[in-house]
LOVO-882810 format. One line per 8 residues: number of its first residue (from 1); for each residue z, x, y of C-alpha. Coordinates in pm, 1 decimal, m for minus. Layout:
N
NUM) Z:X:Y | ...;
REM end
This chain:
380
1) m4953.0:3226.5:m2251.7 | m5018.7:3589.9:m2311.4 | m4794.1:3848.1:m2483.5 | m4610.9:4072.6:m2266.1 | m4490.4:4464.0:m2350.2 | m4096.2:4323.2:m2403.3 | m4032.7:4219.7:m2774.9 | m3775.1:4070.0:m2940.3;
9) m3460.3:4239.7:m3023.5 | m3339.7:4089.9:m3285.7 | m3673.8:4000.2:m3512.7 | m3958.8:4276.9:m3310.0 | m4197.9:3973.1:m3269.0 | m4332.4:4025.3:m2882.1 | m4199.3:3789.1:m2639.8 | m4433.3:3543.0:m2482.1;
17) m4496.5:3603.0:m2140.4 | m4384.7:3303.2:m1900.2 | m4526.0:3162.5:m1614.9 | m4392.7:3169.8:m1279.4 | m4225.3:2825.2:m1267.9 | m4039.3:2955.7:m1646.1 | m3920.9:3271.4:m1583.0 | m3577.6:3316.4:m1437.6;
25) m3673.6:3535.6:m1081.9 | m3316.1:3693.1:m1134.8 | m3400.8:3787.8:m1502.4 | m3336.6:4204.7:m1606.9 | m3675.6:4436.1:m1614.8 | m3708.2:4447.2:m2028.4 | m3845.1:4830.3:m1933.0 | m3591.2:4951.7:m1757.1;
33) m3333.1:5147.9:m1940.1 | m3007.4:4961.7:m2049.7 | m3116.2:4669.3:m1926.3 | m3072.6:4328.3:m2142.5 | m3391.5:4238.1:m2353.4 | m3490.9:3867.9:m2404.4 | m3500.0:3677.7:m2697.4 | m3849.9:3559.4:m2833.5;
41) m3834.5:3120.5:m2854.1 | m3783.4:3090.2:m3258.4 | m3461.0:3317.2:m3237.9 | m3311.2:3181.4:m2881.8 | m3348.4:2835.3:m3080.9 | m3184.9:2959.2:m3418.3 | m2846.5:2978.7:m3222.7 | m2896.4:2709.3:m2938.0;
49) m2647.7:2427.3:m2926.0 | m2722.2:2194.9:m2614.9 | m2430.4:2024.6:m2608.4 | m2024.5:2201.8:m2592.9 | m1867.6:1886.1:m2779.2 | m1479.2:1884.8:m2852.4 | m1392.0:1768.5:m3238.7 | m1121.0:1536.7:m3102.3;
57) m1000.2:1387.6:m2795.4 | m656.6:1279.9:m2782.2 | m551.3:1050.8:m2485.1 | m205.5:951.5:m2361.2 | m204.5:627.7:m2178.3 | 70.6:416.3:m2040.0 | 84.2:89.2:m2239.0 | 217.1:m56.5:m1924.6;
65) 38.9:m5.2:m1592.7 | m259.0:192.1:m1798.1 | m190.0:527.7:m1602.4 | m363.1:833.7:m1812.9 | m124.6:1169.4:m1885.4 | m367.9:1464.4:m1772.9 | m265.1:1837.4:m1703.0 | 148.4:1790.1:m1650.0;
73) 129.3:1450.4:m1468.1 | 76.5:1087.4:m1490.3 | m221.0:961.7:m1275.9 | m381.3:624.7:m1199.2 | m747.3:598.0:m1325.5 | m802.2:245.0:m1232.1 | m985.2:134.5:m1510.4 | m993.3:m180.2:m1645.9;
81) m972.1:m98.9:m2006.5 | m927.1:203.2:m2290.1 | m1337.7:197.7:m2309.5 | m1333.5:286.8:m1950.9 | m1053.4:563.8:m1990.9 | m1240.9:686.7:m2301.2 | m1573.1:725.0:m2112.4 | m1438.9:926.1:m1854.9;
89) m1210.8:1173.7:m2045.1 | m1538.7:1229.0:m2268.5 | m1768.7:1300.7:m1971.8 | m1532.0:1573.9:m1870.5 | m1507.6:1755.8:m2223.6 | m1879.3:1730.1:m2257.9 | m2022.4:2079.9:m2141.7 | m2436.0:2080.0:m2147.9;
97) m2558.8:2453.9:m2182.7 | m2690.3:2603.6:m1841.4 | m3055.8:2676.2:m1941.9 | m3147.4:2322.5:m1989.6 | m3323.5:2135.8:m1721.1 | m3378.6:1759.7:m1605.1 | m3138.5:1679.8:m1876.2 | m3020.8:1290.2:m1903.7;
105) m2757.5:1124.9:m2111.8 | m2607.6:802.7:m2244.0 | m2319.7:715.4:m2417.0 | m2237.8:386.2:m2619.4 | m1899.6:317.7:m2727.9 | m1753.7:170.2:m3056.7 | m1415.1:66.6:m3077.4 | m1278.6:134.8:m3473.3;
113) m938.7:m24.6:m3435.2 | m715.7:m75.9:m3130.3 | m627.7:274.4:m3088.8 | m965.5:471.4:m3182.8 | m1285.0:426.8:m2983.0 | m1591.8:621.6:m3174.1 | m1809.7:776.9:m2861.3 | m2187.6:839.3:m2976.7;
121) m2313.5:1065.6:m2709.1 | m2730.9:1134.9:m2652.3 | m2863.7:1387.3:m2446.3 | m3219.8:1540.4:m2377.7 | m3375.5:1775.5:m2143.4 | m3586.9:2082.2:m2164.6 | m3559.0:2479.9:m2206.7 | m3800.6:2712.4:m2168.2;
129) m4110.6:2434.7:m2136.7 | m3972.7:2263.5:m2457.0 | m3822.2:1921.7:m2464.3 | m3463.7:1878.2:m2619.5 | m3259.1:1605.2:m2756.2 | m2923.4:1588.0:m2952.3 | m2681.5:1348.8:m3063.8 | m2298.5:1407.7:m3091.4;
137) m2008.2:1138.6:m3150.2 | m1693.8:1261.9:m3027.0 | m1375.8:1013.1:m3183.3 | m1104.6:934.6:m2903.9 | m769.7:874.2:m3025.0 | m524.5:677.4:m2810.8 | m174.8:698.9:m2800.7 | 15.8:439.8:m2598.3;
145) 317.8:568.9:m2393.6 | 541.4:467.5:m2107.0 | 466.8:694.2:m1806.1 | 767.7:815.1:m1624.1 | 727.2:560.1:m1327.1 | 715.1:210.5:m1548.4 | 1000.0:400.6:m1733.1 | 1242.0:407.9:m1419.5;
153) 1150.1:56.0:m1331.7 | 1215.9:m71.4:m1674.1 | 1530.0:85.8:m1633.5 | 1644.5:m79.0:m1309.1 | 1648.6:318.1:m1116.8 | 1614.7:284.1:m753.3 | 1690.4:575.9:m508.0 | 1792.7:385.5:m172.7;
161) 1886.7:52.8:m133.7 | 1764.9:m170.2:206.4 | 2047.4:m408.7:303.3 | 1904.2:m649.0:600.9 | 2147.5:m905.4:778.5 | 2201.1:m1022.2:1064.1 | 2442.3:m1029.3:1333.0 | 2655.2:m1387.0:1334.3;
169) 2363.2:m1539.3:1154.3 | 2198.4:m1534.6:837.9 | 1847.6:m1401.0:846.3 | 1553.1:m1700.7:914.5 | 1296.0:m1734.9:630.9 | 1049.5:m1583.4:828.5 | 1262.9:m1274.3:817.5 | 1317.6:m1249.3:490.0;
177) 948.8:m1297.9:403.4 | 818.5:m1023.2:626.4 | 1069.4:m789.0:494.1 | 912.4:m840.2:110.5 | 552.7:m786.1:307.0 | 694.6:m494.4:421.0 | 871.7:m314.8:124.8 | 503.8:m419.2:m68.7;
185) 282.4:m303.5:176.2 | 507.8:22.9:229.6 | 479.7:51.3:m170.5 | 102.9:m47.9:m160.4 | m3.4:211.2:122.4 | 158.5:504.9:m57.3 | 43.4:400.1:m410.3 | m299.4:457.2:m266.5;
193) m262.6:798.6:m160.7 | m142.5:868.6:m545.7 | 183.9:859.4:m495.6 | 310.2:705.7:m830.9 | 686.0:751.1:m721.8 | 641.7:446.2:m494.5 | 805.9:100.9:m578.3 | 982.3:m163.9:m571.5;
201) 1274.7:m201.6:m796.9 | 1392.8:m559.3:m709.8 | 1463.3:m801.1:m434.5 | 1741.0:m946.3:m382.3 | 1850.9:m1250.6:m179.0 | 2218.8:m1303.9:m103.4 | 2407.5:m1568.6:87.0 | 2385.1:m1331.1:408.6;
209) 2041.3:m1203.4:367.4 | 1821.0:m986.1:138.7 | 1868.4:m620.8:m43.2 | 1569.3:m431.8:m126.1 | 1616.7:m174.2:m380.8 | 1333.3:99.9:m329.0 | 1237.1:431.4:m561.4 | 1245.3:662.3:m251.4;
217) 1443.9:680.5:42.6 | 1115.2:773.8:275.2 | 1039.8:374.2:147.5 | 1375.1:266.1:228.4 | 1362.6:454.4:578.0 | 1009.5:309.0:662.5 | 1103.2:m78.8:537.4 | 1398.1:m23.4:776.8;
225) 1246.4:121.1:1076.1 | 926.9:m144.9:1077.5 | 1207.6:m433.0:1040.3 | 1374.6:m306.2:1338.5 | 1018.6:m208.0:1522.4 | 928.8:m598.8:1480.9 | 1265.0:m824.9:1512.6 | 1480.6:m553.8:1685.8;
233) 1793.6:m496.2:1612.5 | 1976.3:m143.9:1460.2 | 1966.8:42.8:1141.1 | 2267.4:268.4:1020.9 | 2233.3:462.1:702.5 | 2501.5:611.3:441.5 | 2518.7:869.8:181.8 | 2650.7:777.6:m161.3;
241) 2707.7:1108.0:m441.6 | 2562.5:928.8:m778.5 | 2519.2:1249.8:m974.9 | 2345.3:1587.6:m1047.2 | 1988.1:1669.7:m1170.3 | 1927.3:1898.7:m1390.4 | 1930.7:2243.9:m1202.8 | 2278.4:2111.8:m1065.9;
249) 2176.5:1978.8:m722.6 | 2336.6:1690.1:m609.7 | 2160.3:1358.2:m568.8 | 2202.1:1094.4:m336.7 | 2172.8:742.4:m267.9 | 2120.2:602.3:54.3 | 2181.2:268.7:194.9 | 2018.0:114.8:517.2;
257) 2151.1:m139.8:694.3 | 1977.4:m320.6:908.6 | 2146.6:m539.7:1183.4 | 1913.7:m819.3:1322.5 | 1949.6:m959.0:1699.7 | 2194.2:m1279.1:1692.8 | 1835.0:m1427.4:1879.8 | 1512.8:m1497.9:1756.5;
265) 1221.0:m1598.9:1935.0 | 1230.2:m1928.9:2020.6 | 1580.8:m1983.7:2042.4 | 1769.5:m2177.5:2324.5 | 2079.0:m1972.0:2487.2 | 2281.6:m1998.8:2750.3 | 2481.8:m1750.7:2915.6 | 2806.0:m1695.0:2953.9;
273) 2765.3:m1469.0:3228.6 | 2960.3:m1666.0:3489.3 | 2712.1:m1546.5:3788.0 | 2455.2:m1689.8:3584.1 | 2347.8:m2062.0:3691.3 | 1969.7:m2011.9:3642.4 | 1987.4:m2205.9:3363.6 | 1918.2:m2198.0:2974.7;
281) 1733.5:m1926.1:2854.0 | 1400.9:m2009.0:2566.0 | 1402.5:m1644.0:2370.2 | 1039.0:m1502.2:2311.8 | 1169.5:m1151.7:2184.5 | 1426.7:m950.3:2098.9 | 1305.0:m639.9:2057.3 | 1465.3:m365.6:2315.7;
289) 1602.9:m595.8:2573.2 | 1633.0:m944.6:2484.5 | 1329.9:m1092.2:2658.2 | 1253.1:m1467.2:2751.0 | 1175.1:m1741.2:3032.6 | 1439.9:m1990.5:3158.1 | 1370.8:m2337.8:3151.5 | 1491.2:m2491.4:3427.3;
297) 1235.4:m2289.8:3705.0 | 1007.1:m2098.6:3429.1 | 1107.4:m1732.9:3523.6 | 1100.7:m1457.3:3330.2 | 1434.8:m1365.0:3215.7 | 1534.8:m1004.8:3051.0 | 1870.6:m883.6:2971.1 | 2001.8:m557.2:3132.8;
305) 2002.5:m235.9:2928.5 | 2431.4:m264.8:2858.9 | 2356.1:m610.7:2748.8 | 2038.2:m519.8:2510.2 | 1908.5:m764.0:2208.1 | 2286.6:m935.0:2196.2 | 2363.7:m1076.9:2573.2 | 2688.3:m1241.5:2557.7;
313) 2578.3:m1628.7:2506.7 | 2583.5:m1934.8:2291.9 | 2322.8:m2076.2:2101.3 | 2199.7:m2445.1:2209.5 | 1896.0:m2467.8:1969.5 | 1547.1:m2367.5:1857.0 | 1172.6:m2515.3:1941.5 | 1223.8:m2676.2:1616.2;
321) 1485.7:m2915.3:1730.0 | 1277.3:m3016.1:2059.7 | 1137.0:m3405.1:2033.9 | 832.8:m3507.2:2237.7 | 922.9:m3766.7:2458.8 | 745.3:m3936.6:2759.6 | 687.0:m3853.7:3158.3 | 760.5:m4085.5:3357.8;
329) 715.3:m3994.4:3713.8 | 652.3:m3649.5:3909.8 | 923.8:m3691.6:4180.3 | 865.4:m3314.9:4385.1 | 789.2:m2981.2:4263.8 | 1138.1:m2906.8:4160.0 | 1240.4:m3257.9:3942.6 | 1005.7:m3521.7:3705.2;
337) 1140.7:m3765.3:3571.8 | 1119.4:m3802.5:3157.1 | 1277.6:m4081.5:2908.2 | 1636.9:m3957.7:2714.9 | 1507.8:m3925.2:2381.1 | 1834.9:m4077.7:2259.9 | 1915.1:m4345.0:2492.2 | 1540.0:m4375.5:2637.8;
345) 1643.5:m4430.1:2998.9 | 1452.9:m4218.8:3246.7 | 1633.1:m3939.8:3334.0 | 1558.2:m3650.3:3662.6 | 1528.6:m3280.0:3489.6 | 1387.6:m2946.0:3654.8 | 1074.3:m2911.7:3678.1 | 972.9:m2588.1:3524.1;
353) 654.5:m2365.7:3630.7 | 456.2:m2415.6:3259.0 | 526.3:m2792.4:3309.3 | 192.9:m2971.2:3310.2 | 194.3:m3295.9:3626.1 | m67.7:m3444.8:3407.0 | 91.4:m3452.8:3111.4 | 181.2:m3771.1:2940.9;
361) 413.6:m3650.0:2714.5 | 628.9:m3326.1:2721.0 | 837.8:m3159.3:2429.1 | 1196.5:m3174.0:2565.0 | 1518.6:m3036.7:2400.6 | 1877.0:m3219.4:2452.6 | 2187.7:m3001.4:2378.7 | 2562.5:m2974.3:2577.7;
369) 2367.2:m2795.5:2860.4 | 2170.8:m3084.0:2913.8 | 1795.4:m3226.6:2868.8 | 1539.5:m2936.8:2955.8 | 1134.8:m2954.4:2942.0 | 1000.7:m2637.9:2704.2 | 687.0:m2524.4:2707.2 | 442.0:m2644.9:2512.7;
377) 382.3:m2335.9:2198.5 | m13.1:m2372.3:2264.6 | 84.6:m2236.6:2575.3 | 267.3:m1985.7:2543.8;
REM end
């Protein structure tokens, strides 16, 4: 390495001329008036700081959910324990000198006590063609607190309540279970986007349905709409003034009343219309207009727009009330003989389109409207 015409402005020694790979192409010309002159290696390394590290890092963590307070808000970091949090915080706090190339580093945590972790950090790199290394130790102090969300959950906070009810009946076990699943799924999806204000405060089963308390009105509305989308029915909402915030704005709590249809998939109903003599209907869906099939003929049925999902009818039973009985004989295209499941006498009943003439047994429902063959659940 030959000497250049530049001299170190600090000690006066000549600054060695560097190879093209080591020199900065954008470096100023030392002979140009007013240009900054490069220091020699001795003076450069005298004040060189490889790593800029804080003396200590204080971290506020939620003792309940593991959230970390950063900036001016709580965030979820997905850490399995406090060591992971400490490593992440130290990694973000450390800064390596811009002139260092080929940097490699590692961190070794040392648990001092439940709230203190010493982070031993090791660095290597190359500066001006010279290998450099440094070791720093940064203590990380954990302050266990309660985040805003966990504090609200502990205080039973909720902004809206969803009431799941049904017309002229009690919601089924399936509907109750599905409502809980919908609530948890909606909250999980919102949490996945970073929304820490999303949570289910409480679910309570009552004699006439289910109450779900949730943290925001948006969640309550989404749950209600999803229930109606899947099971049919209607949603009504009502606001109640509960308080004022620190700025004097009125704060309302919203109640979403979900009213499910009187009939569910699998119900067998007898329409009360005097002009309807086509026999009972096995309900297939109550979303929008009620839809099903006639158990006497197998023909499709759909309620009128005016009747919607609750036509005037009486419930005869549901699919779970059906029992298997023996097929005696097929009389013709409109009739078949089966054994009465109670009297064990041969009885002629209507032959619906879905009846399999080769079947030895069929599911039947005996009700006040008579004996009817139901479709096999596997064939629907």
